[in-house]
Gaussian input, Z-matrix of N, CA and C with variables (Angstrom, degrees):
# hf/3-21g

backbone

0 1
 N
 C     1     B1
 C     2     B2     1     A1
 N     3     B3     2     A2     1     D1
 C     4     B4     3     A3     2     D2
 C     5     B5     4     A4     3     D3
 N     6     B6     5     A5     4     D4
 C     7     B7     6     A6     5     D5
 C     8     B8     7     A7     6     D6
 N     9     B9     8     A8     7     D7
 C    10    B10     9     A9     8     D8
 C    11    B11    10    A10     9     D9
 N    12    B12    11    A11    10    D10
 C    13    B13    12    A12    11    D11
 C    14    B14    13    A13    12    D12
 N    15    B15    14    A14    13    D13
 C    16    B16    15    A15    14    D14
 C    17    B17    16    A16    15    D15
 N    18    B18    17    A17    16    D16
 C    19    B19    18    A18    17    D17
 C    20    B20    19    A19    18    D18
 N    21    B21    20    A20    19    D19
 C    22    B22    21    A21    20    D20
 C    23    B23    22    A22    21    D21
 N    24    B24    23    A23    22    D22
 C    25    B25    24    A24    23    D23
 C    26    B26    25    A25    24    D24
 N    27    B27    26    A26    25    D25
 C    28    B28    27    A27    26    D26
 C    29    B29    28    A28    27    D27
 N    30    B30    29    A29    28    D28
 C    31    B31    30    A30    29    D29
 C    32    B32    31    A31    30    D30
 N    33    B33    32    A32    31    D31
 C    34    B34    33    A33    32    D32
 C    35    B35    34    A34    33    D33
 N    36    B36    35    A35    34    D34
 C    37    B37    36    A36    35    D35
 C    38    B38    37    A37    36    D36
 N    39    B39    38    A38    37    D37
 C    40    B40    39    A39    38    D38
 C    41    B41    40    A40    39    D39
 N    42    B42    41    A41    40    D40
 C    43    B43    42    A42    41    D41
 C    44    B44    43    A43    42    D42
 N    45    B45    44    A44    43    D43
 C    46    B46    45    A45    44    D44
 C    47    B47    46    A46    45    D45
 N    48    B48    47    A47    46    D46
 C    49    B49    48    A48    47    D47
 C    50    B50    49    A49    48    D48
 N    51    B51    50    A50    49    D49
 C    52    B52    51    A51    50    D50
 C    53    B53    52    A52    51    D51
 N    54    B54    53    A53    52    D52
 C    55    B55    54    A54    53    D53
 C    56    B56    55    A55    54    D54
 N    57    B57    56    A56    55    D55
 C    58    B58    57    A57    56    D56
 C    59    B59    58    A58    57    D57
 N    60    B60    59    A59    58    D58
 C    61    B61    60    A60    59    D59
 C    62    B62    61    A61    60    D60
 N    63    B63    62    A62    61    D61
 C    64    B64    63    A63    62    D62
 C    65    B65    64    A64    63    D63
 N    66    B66    65    A65    64    D64
 C    67    B67    66    A66    65    D65
 C    68    B68    67    A67    66    D66
 N    69    B69    68    A68    67    D67
 C    70    B70    69    A69    68    D68
 C    71    B71    70    A70    69    D69
 N    72    B72    71    A71    70    D70
 C    73    B73    72    A72    71    D71
 C    74    B74    73    A73    72    D72
 N    75    B75    74    A74    73    D73
 C    76    B76    75    A75    74    D74
 C    77    B77    76    A76    75    D75
 N    78    B78    77    A77    76    D76
 C    79    B79    78    A78    77    D77
 C    80    B80    79    A79    78    D78
 N    81    B81    80    A80    79    D79
 C    82    B82    81    A81    80    D80
 C    83    B83    82    A82    81    D81
 N    84    B84    83    A83    82    D82
 C    85    B85    84    A84    83    D83
 C    86    B86    85    A85    84    D84
 N    87    B87    86    A86    85    D85
 C    88    B88    87    A87    86    D86
 C    89    B89    88    A88    87    D87
 N    90    B90    89    A89    88    D88
 C    91    B91    90    A90    89    D89
 C    92    B92    91    A91    90    D90
 N    93    B93    92    A92    91    D91
 C    94    B94    93    A93    92    D92
 C    95    B95    94    A94    93    D93
 N    96    B96    95    A95    94    D94
 C    97    B97    96    A96    95    D95
 C    98    B98    97    A97    96    D96
 N    99    B99    98    A98    97    D97
 C   100   B100    99    A99    98    D98
 C   101   B101   100   A100    99    D99
 N   102   B102   101   A101   100   D100
 C   103   B103   102   A102   101   D101
 C   104   B104   103   A103   102   D102
 N   105   B105   104   A104   103   D103
 C   106   B106   105   A105   104   D104
 C   107   B107   106   A106   105   D105
 N   108   B108   107   A107   106   D106
 C   109   B109   108   A108   107   D107
 C   110   B110   109   A109   108   D108
 N   111   B111   110   A110   109   D109
 C   112   B112   111   A111   110   D110
 C   113   B113   112   A112   111   D111
 N   114   B114   113   A113   112   D112
 C   115   B115   114   A114   113   D113
 C   116   B116   115   A115   114   D114
 N   117   B117   116   A116   115   D115
 C   118   B118   117   A117   116   D116
 C   119   B119   118   A118   117   D117
 N   120   B120   119   A119   118   D118
 C   121   B121   120   A120   119   D119
 C   122   B122   121   A121   120   D120
 N   123   B123   122   A122   121   D121
 C   124   B124   123   A123   122   D122
 C   125   B125   124   A124   123   D123
 N   126   B126   125   A125   124   D124
 C   127   B127   126   A126   125   D125
 C   128   B128   127   A127   126   D126
 N   129   B129   128   A128   127   D127
 C   130   B130   129   A129   128   D128
 C   131   B131   130   A130   129   D129
 N   132   B132   131   A131   130   D130
 C   133   B133   132   A132   131   D131
 C   134   B134   133   A133   132   D132
 N   135   B135   134   A134   133   D133
 C   136   B136   135   A135   134   D134
 C   137   B137   136   A136   135   D135
 N   138   B138   137   A137   136   D136
 C   139   B139   138   A138   137   D137
 C   140   B140   139   A139   138   D138
 N   141   B141   140   A140   139   D139
 C   142   B142   141   A141   140   D140
 C   143   B143   142   A142   141   D141
 N   144   B144   143   A143   142   D142
 C   145   B145   144   A144   143   D143
 C   146   B146   145   A145   144   D144
 N   147   B147   146   A146   145   D145
 C   148   B148   147   A147   146   D146
 C   149   B149   148   A148   147   D147
 N   150   B150   149   A149   148   D148
 C   151   B151   150   A150   149   D149
 C   152   B152   151   A151   150   D150
 N   153   B153   152   A152   151   D151
 C   154   B154   153   A153   152   D152
 C   155   B155   154   A154   153   D153
 N   156   B156   155   A155   154   D154
 C   157   B157   156   A156   155   D155
 C   158   B158   157   A157   156   D156
 N   159   B159   158   A158   157   D157
 C   160   B160   159   A159   158   D158
 C   161   B161   160   A160   159   D159
 N   162   B162   161   A161   160   D160
 C   163   B163   162   A162   161   D161
 C   164   B164   163   A163   162   D162
 N   165   B165   164   A164   163   D163
 C   166   B166   165   A165   164   D164
 C   167   B167   166   A166   165   D165
 N   168   B168   167   A167   166   D166
 C   169   B169   168   A168   167   D167
 C   170   B170   169   A169   168   D168
 N   171   B171   170   A170   169   D169
 C   172   B172   171   A171   170   D170
 C   173   B173   172   A172   171   D171
 N   174   B174   173   A173   172   D172
 C   175   B175   174   A174   173   D173
 C   176   B176   175   A175   174   D174
 N   177   B177   176   A176   175   D175
 C   178   B178   177   A177   176   D176
 C   179   B179   178   A178   177   D177
 N   180   B180   179   A179   178   D178
 C   181   B181   180   A180   179   D179
 C   182   B182   181   A181   180   D180
 N   183   B183   182   A182   181   D181
 C   184   B184   183   A183   182   D182
 C   185   B185   184   A184   183   D183
 N   186   B186   185   A185   184   D184
 C   187   B187   186   A186   185   D185
 C   188   B188   187   A187   186   D186
 N   189   B189   188   A188   187   D187
 C   190   B190   189   A189   188   D188
 C   191   B191   190   A190   189   D189
 N   192   B192   191   A191   190   D190
 C   193   B193   192   A192   191   D191
 C   194   B194   193   A193   192   D192
 N   195   B195   194   A194   193   D193
 C   196   B196   195   A195   194   D194
 C   197   B197   196   A196   195   D195
 N   198   B198   197   A197   196   D196
 C   199   B199   198   A198   197   D197
 C   200   B200   199   A199   198   D198
 N   201   B201   200   A200   199   D199
 C   202   B202   201   A201   200   D200
 C   203   B203   202   A202   201   D201
 N   204   B204   203   A203   202   D202
 C   205   B205   204   A204   203   D203
 C   206   B206   205   A205   204   D204
 N   207   B207   206   A206   205   D205
 C   208   B208   207   A207   206   D206
 C   209   B209   208   A208   207   D207
 N   210   B210   209   A209   208   D208
 C   211   B211   210   A210   209   D209
 C   212   B212   211   A211   210   D210
 N   213   B213   212   A212   211   D211
 C   214   B214   213   A213   212   D212
 C   215   B215   214   A214   213   D213
 N   216   B216   215   A215   214   D214
 C   217   B217   216   A216   215   D215
 C   218   B218   217   A217   216   D216
 N   219   B219   218   A218   217   D217
 C   220   B220   219   A219   218   D218
 C   221   B221   220   A220   219   D219
 N   222   B222   221   A221   220   D220
 C   223   B223   222   A222   221   D221
 C   224   B224   223   A223   222   D222
 N   225   B225   224   A224   223   D223
 C   226   B226   225   A225   224   D224
 C   227   B227   226   A226   225   D225
 N   228   B228   227   A227   226   D226
 C   229   B229   228   A228   227   D227
 C   230   B230   229   A229   228   D228
 N   231   B231   230   A230   229   D229
 C   232   B232   231   A231   230   D230
 C   233   B233   232   A232   231   D231
 N   234   B234   233   A233   232   D232
 C   235   B235   234   A234   233   D233
 C   236   B236   235   A235   234   D234
 N   237   B237   236   A236   235   D235
 C   238   B238   237   A237   236   D236
 C   239   B239   238   A238   237   D237
 N   240   B240   239   A239   238   D238
 C   241   B241   240   A240   239   D239
 C   242   B242   241   A241   240   D240
 N   243   B243   242   A242   241   D241
 C   244   B244   243   A243   242   D242
 C   245   B245   244   A244   243   D243
 N   246   B246   245   A245   244   D244
 C   247   B247   246   A246   245   D245
 C   248   B248   247   A247   246   D246
 N   249   B249   248   A248   247   D247
 C   250   B250   249   A249   248   D248
 C   251   B251   250   A250   249   D249
 N   252   B252   251   A251   250   D250
 C   253   B253   252   A252   251   D251
 C   254   B254   253   A253   252   D252
 N   255   B255   254   A254   253   D253
 C   256   B256   255   A255   254   D254
 C   257   B257   256   A256   255   D255
 N   258   B258   257   A257   256   D256
 C   259   B259   258   A258   257   D257
 C   260   B260   259   A259   258   D258
 N   261   B261   260   A260   259   D259
 C   262   B262   261   A261   260   D260
 C   263   B263   262   A262   261   D261
 N   264   B264   263   A263   262   D262
 C   265   B265   264   A264   263   D263
 C   266   B266   265   A265   264   D264
 N   267   B267   266   A266   265   D265
 C   268   B268   267   A267   266   D266
 C   269   B269   268   A268   267   D267
 N   270   B270   269   A269   268   D268
 C   271   B271   270   A270   269   D269
 C   272   B272   271   A271   270   D270
 N   273   B273   272   A272   271   D271
 C   274   B274   273   A273   272   D272
 C   275   B275   274   A274   273   D273
 N   276   B276   275   A275   274   D274
 C   277   B277   276   A276   275   D275
 C   278   B278   277   A277   276   D276
 N   279   B279   278   A278   277   D277
 C   280   B280   279   A279   278   D278
 C   281   B281   280   A280   279   D279
 N   282   B282   281   A281   280   D280
 C   283   B283   282   A282   281   D281
 C   284   B284   283   A283   282   D282
 N   285   B285   284   A284   283   D283
 C   286   B286   285   A285   284   D284
 C   287   B287   286   A286   285   D285
 N   288   B288   287   A287   286   D286
 C   289   B289   288   A288   287   D287
 C   290   B290   289   A289   288   D288
 N   291   B291   290   A290   289   D289
 C   292   B292   291   A291   290   D290
 C   293   B293   292   A292   291   D291
 N   294   B294   293   A293   292   D292
 C   295   B295   294   A294   293   D293
 C   296   B296   295   A295   294   D294
 N   297   B297   296   A296   295   D295
 C   298   B298   297   A297   296   D296
 C   299   B299   298   A298   297   D297
 N   300   B300   299   A299   298   D298
 C   301   B301   300   A300   299   D299
 C   302   B302   301   A301   300   D300
 N   303   B303   302   A302   301   D301
 C   304   B304   303   A303   302   D302
 C   305   B305   304   A304   303   D303
 N   306   B306   305   A305   304   D304
 C   307   B307   306   A306   305   D305
 C   308   B308   307   A307   306   D306
 N   309   B309   308   A308   307   D307
 C   310   B310   309   A309   308   D308
 C   311   B311   310   A310   309   D309
 N   312   B312   311   A311   310   D310
 C   313   B313   312   A312   311   D311
 C   314   B314   313   A313   312   D312
 N   315   B315   314   A314   313   D313
 C   316   B316   315   A315   314   D314
 C   317   B317   316   A316   315   D315
 N   318   B318   317   A317   316   D316
 C   319   B319   318   A318   317   D317
 C   320   B320   319   A319   318   D318

   B1=1.4701
   B2=1.5464
   B3=1.2085
   B4=1.4631
   B5=1.5165
   B6=1.3173
   B7=1.4743
   B8=1.5106
   B9=1.2949
   B10=1.5208
   B11=1.5179
   B12=1.3255
   B13=1.4387
   B14=1.5010
   B15=1.3615
   B16=1.4647
   B17=1.5366
   B18=1.3518
   B19=1.5256
   B20=1.4457
   B21=1.3208
   B22=1.5156
   B23=1.4583
   B24=1.4138
   B25=1.4025
   B26=1.5308
   B27=1.3377
   B28=1.4639
   B29=1.4788
   B30=1.2815
   B31=1.5935
   B32=1.5608
   B33=1.3629
   B34=1.4642
   B35=1.5435
   B36=1.3077
   B37=1.4212
   B38=1.5536
   B39=1.3070
   B40=1.4701
   B41=1.5700
   B42=1.3462
   B43=1.5189
   B44=1.5047
   B45=1.3074
   B46=1.4812
   B47=1.5615
   B48=1.2718
   B49=1.4414
   B50=1.5760
   B51=1.3593
   B52=1.4458
   B53=1.5691
   B54=1.3455
   B55=1.4371
   B56=1.5663
   B57=1.2212
   B58=1.4863
   B59=1.4999
   B60=1.3037
   B61=1.5127
   B62=1.4675
   B63=1.3193
   B64=1.4888
   B65=1.5389
   B66=1.3309
   B67=1.4761
   B68=1.5177
   B69=1.2635
   B70=1.5703
   B71=1.5163
   B72=1.2699
   B73=1.4906
   B74=1.4933
   B75=1.3427
   B76=1.4647
   B77=1.5633
   B78=1.3033
   B79=1.4279
   B80=1.4613
   B81=1.3561
   B82=1.4189
   B83=1.5602
   B84=1.2793
   B85=1.4030
   B86=1.5163
   B87=1.2345
   B88=1.5117
   B89=1.5132
   B90=1.3073
   B91=1.4861
   B92=1.4907
   B93=1.2742
   B94=1.4320
   B95=1.5748
   B96=1.3749
   B97=1.4391
   B98=1.6039
   B99=1.3337
   B100=1.4582
   B101=1.5383
   B102=1.3405
   B103=1.4530
   B104=1.5785
   B105=1.2957
   B106=1.5380
   B107=1.5217
   B108=1.3361
   B109=1.4980
   B110=1.4786
   B111=1.3211
   B112=1.4308
   B113=1.5268
   B114=1.3342
   B115=1.4868
   B116=1.4351
   B117=1.3558
   B118=1.4984
   B119=1.4703
   B120=1.3739
   B121=1.4661
   B122=1.4959
   B123=1.3090
   B124=1.4171
   B125=1.5451
   B126=1.3177
   B127=1.4606
   B128=1.4382
   B129=1.3266
   B130=1.4114
   B131=1.5077
   B132=1.3369
   B133=1.5120
   B134=1.5108
   B135=1.3189
   B136=1.4086
   B137=1.4661
   B138=1.3199
   B139=1.4957
   B140=1.5277
   B141=1.4223
   B142=1.4253
   B143=1.5189
   B144=1.4050
   B145=1.4304
   B146=1.4659
   B147=1.3421
   B148=1.4352
   B149=1.5808
   B150=1.3486
   B151=1.4390
   B152=1.4319
   B153=1.3576
   B154=1.3815
   B155=1.5183
   B156=1.2594
   B157=1.4309
   B158=1.4755
   B159=1.3865
   B160=1.4739
   B161=1.4706
   B162=1.3501
   B163=1.3886
   B164=1.5506
   B165=1.2438
   B166=1.4507
   B167=1.5322
   B168=1.2288
   B169=1.4888
   B170=1.4972
   B171=1.3343
   B172=1.4609
   B173=1.5052
   B174=1.2669
   B175=1.5133
   B176=1.5428
   B177=1.2456
   B178=1.5094
   B179=1.5733
   B180=1.2994
   B181=1.5102
   B182=1.4638
   B183=1.3239
   B184=1.3724
   B185=1.5466
   B186=1.3304
   B187=1.4094
   B188=1.5068
   B189=1.3803
   B190=1.3795
   B191=1.5456
   B192=1.3685
   B193=1.3993
   B194=1.4688
   B195=1.3541
   B196=1.4181
   B197=1.5339
   B198=1.3106
   B199=1.4519
   B200=1.4709
   B201=1.3177
   B202=1.4551
   B203=1.5538
   B204=1.3221
   B205=1.4920
   B206=1.4759
   B207=1.3182
   B208=1.5125
   B209=1.4957
   B210=1.3228
   B211=1.4278
   B212=1.4862
   B213=1.3629
   B214=1.4857
   B215=1.4758
   B216=1.3443
   B217=1.4728
   B218=1.5584
   B219=1.3822
   B220=1.4031
   B221=1.5686
   B222=1.3516
   B223=1.4715
   B224=1.4980
   B225=1.3250
   B226=1.4612
   B227=1.5516
   B228=1.3481
   B229=1.5249
   B230=1.4941
   B231=1.2894
   B232=1.4314
   B233=1.4928
   B234=1.2773
   B235=1.4018
   B236=1.5185
   B237=1.3090
   B238=1.4045
   B239=1.5509
   B240=1.3114
   B241=1.4539
   B242=1.5076
   B243=1.2996
   B244=1.4307
   B245=1.4977
   B246=1.3940
   B247=1.5050
   B248=1.4960
   B249=1.2495
   B250=1.5217
   B251=1.5445
   B252=1.3427
   B253=1.4339
   B254=1.4896
   B255=1.3829
   B256=1.4373
   B257=1.5016
   B258=1.3991
   B259=1.4237
   B260=1.4582
   B261=1.3289
   B262=1.4557
   B263=1.4747
   B264=1.3079
   B265=1.5074
   B266=1.5505
   B267=1.3347
   B268=1.4452
   B269=1.4920
   B270=1.4130
   B271=1.4679
   B272=1.5632
   B273=1.3039
   B274=1.4664
   B275=1.4770
   B276=1.3619
   B277=1.4828
   B278=1.6321
   B279=1.2102
   B280=1.4894
   B281=1.5226
   B282=1.2953
   B283=1.4684
   B284=1.5721
   B285=1.3158
   B286=1.5108
   B287=1.5543
   B288=1.3462
   B289=1.3690
   B290=1.5626
   B291=1.4497
   B292=1.3992
   B293=1.4491
   B294=1.3996
   B295=1.4492
   B296=1.4314
   B297=1.3187
   B298=1.4199
   B299=1.5561
   B300=1.3115
   B301=1.5204
   B302=1.5044
   B303=1.3140
   B304=1.4687
   B305=1.4600
   B306=1.3784
   B307=1.4324
   B308=1.5554
   B309=1.3096
   B310=1.3989
   B311=1.5412
   B312=1.2446
   B313=1.5155
   B314=1.5213
   B315=1.2610
   B316=1.4670
   B317=1.5291
   B318=1.3563
   B319=1.4588
   B320=1.5070
   A1=109.58
   A2=115.43
   A3=121.91
   A4=110.78
   A5=118.99
   A6=120.58
   A7=111.13
   A8=119.53
   A9=120.54
   A10=108.05
   A11=114.80
   A12=124.93
   A13=110.10
   A14=115.54
   A15=121.38
   A16=111.09
   A17=114.70
   A18=118.90
   A19=106.87
   A20=114.57
   A21=119.58
   A22=111.44
   A23=117.94
   A24=120.77
   A25=111.12
   A26=115.32
   A27=118.42
   A28=109.96
   A29=117.26
   A30=122.02
   A31=102.59
   A32=109.70
   A33=111.86
   A34=108.67
   A35=116.70
   A36=123.92
   A37=109.59
   A38=114.19
   A39=120.66
   A40=110.01
   A41=113.71
   A42=117.63
   A43=107.73
   A44=118.46
   A45=121.34
   A46=107.57
   A47=121.50
   A48=126.76
   A49=110.39
   A50=112.95
   A51=119.54
   A52=115.61
   A53=114.14
   A54=119.12
   A55=111.00
   A56=120.22
   A57=126.50
   A58=109.98
   A59=119.44
   A60=120.88
   A61=112.28
   A62=118.36
   A63=120.33
   A64=110.64
   A65=117.16
   A66=120.87
   A67=109.02
   A68=117.87
   A69=117.55
   A70=107.31
   A71=121.53
   A72=119.71
   A73=112.58
   A74=118.80
   A75=124.33
   A76=108.08
   A77=118.55
   A78=120.78
   A79=115.97
   A80=118.80
   A81=125.26
   A82=112.73
   A83=122.06
   A84=124.65
   A85=113.02
   A86=117.23
   A87=122.79
   A88=110.29
   A89=121.70
   A90=120.43
   A91=112.55
   A92=116.18
   A93=123.71
   A94=109.26
   A95=116.92
   A96=114.33
   A97=106.02
   A98=110.84
   A99=118.92
   A100=106.60
   A101=115.57
   A102=122.68
   A103=109.70
   A104=115.78
   A105=119.08
   A106=106.55
   A107=114.80
   A108=122.51
   A109=113.74
   A110=118.72
   A111=125.46
   A112=113.81
   A113=116.67
   A114=122.05
   A115=110.91
   A116=120.94
   A117=121.30
   A118=106.01
   A119=116.60
   A120=122.24
   A121=111.87
   A122=115.71
   A123=119.31
   A124=108.82
   A125=117.70
   A126=124.22
   A127=110.02
   A128=119.60
   A129=128.75
   A130=108.88
   A131=114.14
   A132=120.62
   A133=105.08
   A134=118.19
   A135=124.82
   A136=112.68
   A137=117.94
   A138=124.78
   A139=103.72
   A140=115.77
   A141=120.53
   A142=114.39
   A143=114.68
   A144=115.24
   A145=114.53
   A146=115.59
   A147=120.50
   A148=110.56
   A149=114.11
   A150=120.36
   A151=111.53
   A152=122.28
   A153=127.05
   A154=108.99
   A155=122.35
   A156=129.72
   A157=111.08
   A158=113.53
   A159=120.90
   A160=115.85
   A161=115.85
   A162=124.39
   A163=110.46
   A164=118.20
   A165=124.14
   A166=108.40
   A167=117.31
   A168=121.57
   A169=112.76
   A170=114.90
   A171=123.59
   A172=108.94
   A173=120.30
   A174=124.26
   A175=108.09
   A176=117.73
   A177=121.34
   A178=105.80
   A179=119.59
   A180=119.65
   A181=110.92
   A182=123.72
   A183=126.75
   A184=112.73
   A185=117.75
   A186=122.00
   A187=114.89
   A188=120.46
   A189=121.83
   A190=111.11
   A191=114.99
   A192=122.00
   A193=114.09
   A194=122.17
   A195=121.81
   A196=109.52
   A197=118.02
   A198=122.58
   A199=110.38
   A200=118.38
   A201=123.77
   A202=109.21
   A203=112.54
   A204=119.23
   A205=108.87
   A206=111.78
   A207=118.38
   A208=111.36
   A209=121.13
   A210=123.04
   A211=115.22
   A212=113.84
   A213=118.21
   A214=113.25
   A215=115.34
   A216=122.52
   A217=109.00
   A218=116.04
   A219=117.08
   A220=113.39
   A221=116.37
   A222=116.50
   A223=111.29
   A224=121.98
   A225=120.59
   A226=113.89
   A227=114.99
   A228=120.90
   A229=107.39
   A230=124.16
   A231=123.12
   A232=113.82
   A233=117.64
   A234=119.62
   A235=115.93
   A236=121.90
   A237=125.92
   A238=109.08
   A239=116.99
   A240=124.52
   A241=106.55
   A242=119.65
   A243=119.02
   A244=114.58
   A245=114.74
   A246=118.46
   A247=109.20
   A248=119.59
   A249=122.90
   A250=108.82
   A251=115.80
   A252=121.47
   A253=111.26
   A254=115.56
   A255=122.47
   A256=111.07
   A257=118.64
   A258=119.86
   A259=114.30
   A260=119.63
   A261=123.85
   A262=111.55
   A263=115.02
   A264=122.98
   A265=111.02
   A266=114.79
   A267=115.32
   A268=113.36
   A269=113.35
   A270=113.75
   A271=110.77
   A272=118.24
   A273=118.69
   A274=112.55
   A275=114.35
   A276=118.81
   A277=106.87
   A278=116.51
   A279=118.23
   A280=112.59
   A281=114.45
   A282=120.26
   A283=114.94
   A284=113.51
   A285=118.05
   A286=107.52
   A287=119.14
   A288=121.55
   A289=107.73
   A290=118.89
   A291=121.58
   A292=109.52
   A293=120.56
   A294=120.86
   A295=113.37
   A296=122.58
   A297=123.50
   A298=112.97
   A299=114.54
   A300=122.30
   A301=108.87
   A302=118.39
   A303=116.47
   A304=113.30
   A305=119.70
   A306=120.32
   A307=107.35
   A308=120.43
   A309=124.90
   A310=108.82
   A311=116.49
   A312=118.71
   A313=108.05
   A314=114.38
   A315=119.93
   A316=112.40
   A317=113.50
   A318=118.95
   A319=107.30
   D1=150.32
   D2=-170.46
   D3=-113.38
   D4=132.01
   D5=173.40
   D6=-86.63
   D7=-28.12
   D8=177.29
   D9=-69.27
   D10=128.14
   D11=176.93
   D12=-103.26
   D13=114.86
   D14=-175.77
   D15=-100.23
   D16=39.15
   D17=-179.45
   D18=-152.36
   D19=150.69
   D20=173.20
   D21=-81.04
   D22=-16.97
   D23=-178.43
   D24=-109.88
   D25=132.83
   D26=178.52
   D27=-130.78
   D28=160.09
   D29=179.93
   D30=-154.15
   D31=146.40
   D32=169.38
   D33=-78.19
   D34=164.99
   D35=-177.99
   D36=-60.18
   D37=-42.98
   D38=-178.31
   D39=-60.29
   D40=-48.90
   D41=-177.34
   D42=-66.34
   D43=-39.11
   D44=-177.57
   D45=-63.65
   D46=-43.00
   D47=179.04
   D48=-57.87
   D49=-43.49
   D50=-175.76
   D51=-73.77
   D52=-38.80
   D53=-171.52
   D54=-142.27
   D55=50.95
   D56=-176.84
   D57=-62.27
   D58=-45.26
   D59=179.92
   D60=-63.25
   D61=-39.16
   D62=179.37
   D63=-68.10
   D64=-43.36
   D65=178.94
   D66=-61.20
   D67=-45.75
   D68=-178.21
   D69=-69.53
   D70=-31.78
   D71=174.27
   D72=-67.32
   D73=-39.61
   D74=-178.94
   D75=-70.60
   D76=-33.35
   D77=175.17
   D78=-65.52
   D79=-17.57
   D80=174.51
   D81=54.57
   D82=58.33
   D83=176.97
   D84=74.81
   D85=15.15
   D86=172.73
   D87=-102.69
   D88=154.72
   D89=174.02
   D90=-72.02
   D91=153.02
   D92=177.52
   D93=-113.04
   D94=121.82
   D95=179.08
   D96=-89.41
   D97=129.48
   D98=179.55
   D99=-100.89
   D100=117.94
   D101=-168.07
   D102=-113.13
   D103=155.41
   D104=172.66
   D105=-92.75
   D106=-170.44
   D107=-177.65
   D108=-64.60
   D109=-23.89
   D110=177.22
   D111=-88.57
   D112=2.68
   D113=-177.08
   D114=69.40
   D115=22.16
   D116=171.85
   D117=-85.52
   D118=141.63
   D119=175.82
   D120=-71.16
   D121=122.27
   D122=176.77
   D123=-87.44
   D124=-42.71
   D125=179.33
   D126=-169.26
   D127=169.56
   D128=176.55
   D129=-113.68
   D130=134.36
   D131=179.87
   D132=-110.57
   D133=137.78
   D134=176.66
   D135=-128.49
   D136=154.27
   D137=177.07
   D138=-71.32
   D139=157.46
   D140=170.51
   D141=-51.77
   D142=-41.40
   D143=-179.81
   D144=-61.68
   D145=-44.31
   D146=-179.30
   D147=-63.06
   D148=-43.46
   D149=175.17
   D150=-52.21
   D151=-49.34
   D152=-177.47
   D153=-65.50
   D154=-40.11
   D155=175.09
   D156=-55.35
   D157=-48.84
   D158=177.51
   D159=-58.45
   D160=-44.55
   D161=-179.31
   D162=-65.26
   D163=-42.03
   D164=176.10
   D165=-61.73
   D166=-43.55
   D167=-179.55
   D168=-63.15
   D169=-44.16
   D170=176.56
   D171=-63.07
   D172=-45.29
   D173=-179.47
   D174=-64.57
   D175=-43.91
   D176=-178.22
   D177=-67.20
   D178=-42.71
   D179=179.37
   D180=-61.43
   D181=-38.56
   D182=-174.02
   D183=-81.68
   D184=-32.47
   D185=-173.62
   D186=-122.50
   D187=-12.68
   D188=-178.05
   D189=78.26
   D190=10.27
   D191=178.88
   D192=-156.04
   D193=153.37
   D194=175.14
   D195=-98.99
   D196=3.54
   D197=178.66
   D198=-63.09
   D199=124.74
   D200=177.72
   D201=-68.58
   D202=131.98
   D203=176.10
   D204=-136.91
   D205=156.73
   D206=-176.11
   D207=-73.91
   D208=159.57
   D209=175.43
   D210=-54.96
   D211=-34.66
   D212=175.92
   D213=-59.90
   D214=-47.72
   D215=179.62
   D216=-58.58
   D217=-49.63
   D218=-169.55
   D219=-71.08
   D220=-33.96
   D221=-176.13
   D222=-92.69
   D223=-23.32
   D224=-179.01
   D225=-108.64
   D226=-7.66
   D227=178.14
   D228=70.91
   D229=24.27
   D230=171.98
   D231=-116.34
   D232=158.37
   D233=-179.82
   D234=-94.69
   D235=170.05
   D236=-179.65
   D237=-61.51
   D238=-38.41
   D239=176.82
   D240=-59.18
   D241=-46.88
   D242=-179.66
   D243=-61.25
   D244=-35.58
   D245=175.61
   D246=-65.64
   D247=-42.16
   D248=-179.47
   D249=-60.70
   D250=-43.55
   D251=-178.69
   D252=-61.86
   D253=-46.02
   D254=178.14
   D255=-60.99
   D256=-45.47
   D257=177.57
   D258=-62.20
   D259=-42.22
   D260=177.87
   D261=-60.61
   D262=-46.31
   D263=177.41
   D264=-58.59
   D265=-44.15
   D266=-179.76
   D267=-64.55
   D268=-38.60
   D269=179.37
   D270=-65.19
   D271=-38.82
   D272=176.38
   D273=-58.48
   D274=-43.98
   D275=-177.37
   D276=-65.87
   D277=-38.13
   D278=175.50
   D279=-58.01
   D280=-48.81
   D281=178.71
   D282=-62.59
   D283=-34.62
   D284=175.86
   D285=-68.62
   D286=-40.07
   D287=-174.70
   D288=-67.99
   D289=-36.90
   D290=178.26
   D291=-65.24
   D292=-43.81
   D293=177.51
   D294=-59.59
   D295=-33.41
   D296=-178.79
   D297=-86.42
   D298=0.20
   D299=175.50
   D300=74.16
   D301=21.77
   D302=178.59
   D303=-85.56
   D304=-19.71
   D305=169.56
   D306=-135.19
   D307=144.44
   D308=-174.43
   D309=-89.13
   D310=-42.72
   D311=-178.16
   D312=-148.27
   D313=157.06
   D314=176.21
   D315=-116.79
   D316=124.23
   D317=-176.86
   D318=-93.29

């Protein structure tokens, strides 16, 4: 549990359970620190708007863009078009090998 509160809005767990929607609305796109009886932070709650903003910030920080890309693109540095080209070329190579009798069947 953390003593440092990183939010200007706080709520007890009991109050949060009873009126979480109202608390998030009053916080106006700011996080709400939910604390226990010892004022230790249990968790932070954020509005859907703030959550989306946080995700976009993280995506931009990691990639320099918020454009959605596939796992293949992000880890290999290639585009979906590159993958299609590779697949098409591989199929052509397989057909050529079949014609030459170098492979009987492709599994």
